[in-house]
N, C-alpha and C positions, 0 to 999 in steps of 0.2 A: 639078751634081754635088756640090759642097761642102755645099750646104744639105741634100741627102739623106744624105750621109755623116754630117753632124752629128746628124741625127735618129736615125740608127742607132747612134750612139756612146754608150756609157755611161762617164762619167768614171771614171778609175782611183781617184781619191780622193774620190768622191762622199760627201757627208755624209748619213747616214741615221739618226742618233740624235736623242734629244730630252731629254738630261739633261747636267748638268755633267761627270759622270764620263766619259761617252762622248766629250764634246767634248774634254776634256784628252787622252784617249788618241788620238783622231783628230788633234788638233793636233800631238802629239809625233811621230806617224807620218808626218804629211803635210808638215810644214814643210820638211824636207830635200828632199822630192820637188818641192815648189814652187820652192825655191831652185835646184834643178838645172836647171829649165827655162830659166834665164837664159843658160846656157852658161858658158864659161870667163871668168875675169877677167883683165884685163891685169896684168902685174907691177906691184907697188907700188915706190915709190922715196922717197928723202929729198925733202922739200918744197922745199929750197933757197929759203926765202922771201926776196922782195925787197920792201921797203917802197916804195910808190909815192907816196902822198899822204895827208894828213889835213886835214879841214876841218870847220867847223860849218855845219849846215843845219837851220833850223827847230827849234832847240833840241836837235838830235841831233849827237853827235860821230861823224864818219864817217872810216873809213880804207879805203884800197885797197892790196891786196897782189897780188903775182904769185907763184904757187906751182907747182911741178912736181907733176902728178897721176899721171903714169906716165912711164916713161923717155923717151918720145918727144914729150910735149906738156906745155905749161904752161897754167894757167887764171888769169884775173883773179878775185880774190875781194874783194867789198865787205863791210865789217863796220860795223854801226851800234851805237853805245853810247849808252845814255840820258845825257842831259845832266847829270843829278844823280848819276851814278855816282861814288862817292868812292874815293880811293886805298885799296887793300887790300880793297875790297868785291867780292863776287862775285854775279852775277845769273844766273838761268836763261837759257839761250840757245836760239834757234830757227833752224834752217836754213830759209830761205825759198826754195822751189823755184819757178822760173819755168816757165810753159808754153811753147807754141810761138810765142814772140816772136823771130822771126829777126833783126829789126833791133836791138832794144834789149837782149834777153836779160835777164840778172839785174837790170840797171838799172831795169827797169820795176817790179820788186817791191821793190827797195831804196830807191825814191824818188829815183833819180838819172837818170831819163830825162826831164829837164825840157827844154822847147822852147827853142832858142837865142834866139828873139825874145821870150821871156817867162820869163827865169830866176827871177823872183820869183812865178811862178804857184803857186797852191795845189797841194800834193802830191795826186795822184789817190787816191781811196778804195781802189783796188785795190793800191796800193803797201804791202802789209801789212808788209813788212820795215821800212819807215819808221815806220808807225803803231804797230807793236808796240814799237819802240824808245822812242817817246814815252810808252808805257804802262809802261815799266820793264824790258823784256827786252833782252838783247843779241841782235842778229840778224846773220846772215851768209848770203851767197849767191854761187854761182859760175855760170858759163855751162855748159850742157850742150852736147854735140856739135851743131854746126849752128846754134847760137843766139848772138846778141850777138857778142862778140869771137872766138868759136869758129865763126863762120859763114864758110865759105870764099868766099862771094860778096863779102865786104867787103875793101876795101883795108886794108893794103898787101899782103895775101896773096891777092889776087883769083884765083879759079880758076873757070873756066866749064865744067869737065868734067861738071857735072850736067846741062848742056843744058836749063836751066830747070825741071828736076825738083826736088822737095823734097829737100834734102840729107839729111834723116833717112832717106828711102827708099834713097838711094844708099849712105849709111853702113851701113844694115842689110845690104845685099848684101855690102859689104866685110867687115863684122863676121862674118857667117855663114861666109864662106870661111875665116876664121881660128878658127872654133869659138866665136865670141862673139856677142853681140847689142849693139845700142845701149844697152839697159838694163843689161847686165852692166858695160859700160864706164862709163856714167854713174853707176851705183851705186858703183863703185870710186872714181870721182872724188869722189863725195859723202863717202865714207869718208876720203879724203885731206883734204878740206876740214874734216871734223870733227876729224881728227887734229891739224891745224894750229890750228884755232880754239881747241881746248881747251888750247893752250899760251899763249894770250893772257891777260894780266891782266884780271880783271873777269868772266871766264866760269866758271860753276860746271859742271865736267865731269860732275857727278852729277845734273844737272838739264837734260837736253837734249830738245828737241822738233823737230818738222818740220811744215811747212805748205805747201800748194800747191793750186792749182786747175787743172783741165783736164790738160794734160801734166804740170804740176807736181803735180797730185793723184796721177797715176800714179807719179811719182817718189817722192812721200811714202809711198805704199803700199809700194813695193818697198824703199825705204830702211828703213822700219819693220820689214819682214820680214827684212832681211839684216843690220841693224846693231843689236846688242843694247843699245848705249848710248842709243838713242832710246827 
C-alpha cells in the first residue's frame, strides 16, 4: 500500500527548475516547509554547565562538561582543543555528530571510546572529532537520545521498558504524541551544545561547522538546515 501511495504522490516542494535564480526562489519558499516537518521543539533552558574533567590525550587537550539541554534532561559534552592552541587564540570549531552507537555514543567520534584493556591503543580513524583536533580545529560532541550516556539501557538509570526494541523507535512514538520528533529534540540539543561551546575560550563563534556519518550524517544535514550559525 505505502509503495503504491508513494508512486502516486507528487512532492509539494518538488524542484523543477534548472537555473540559479529558480533555485534561490525555491530554497526561500521551501526551507520553512522543510523545517516544519520536524515538529515542535522542546523548550530551551540555561545550560547550567558543570565542569567534569580535563586531560591530555595524544597531543589533544580534552574537556568534559555536563549541560542542561532542555528543562528535563542534561547531556554530557566532550570538547577537544588542539594541543598548540595559545591563550587568547580562537580556532574554527566543528560539532562532531555520532551515528547510532548506542554503547559509546559521542565518545566514539571524540576519540574517547578506548578499550579498558588497551588504553594506549591508536585512536580509530573514524574518531574524526579527535583527528580534526590534531589538525587544528576545536571539536565538540554530545550524545543524542538513546545513545551513549543518554541510552536508557545503561546503568545507573537502567530501564527495560523498550523490551529489546531500538530506543530510537520507542522515543519516536513518545515524541510524536507530544507533537515532536527525535530529530526536533536532537536538533534542539545540538543548538544548546553550540550555544555553550561558543562561550568557551578558543572557539571562533563565526567559524562553525558540523560533520557526521550515517545517523550523524542525518543530524549534520538537519542541523545545517535549522542552525544558521553552521
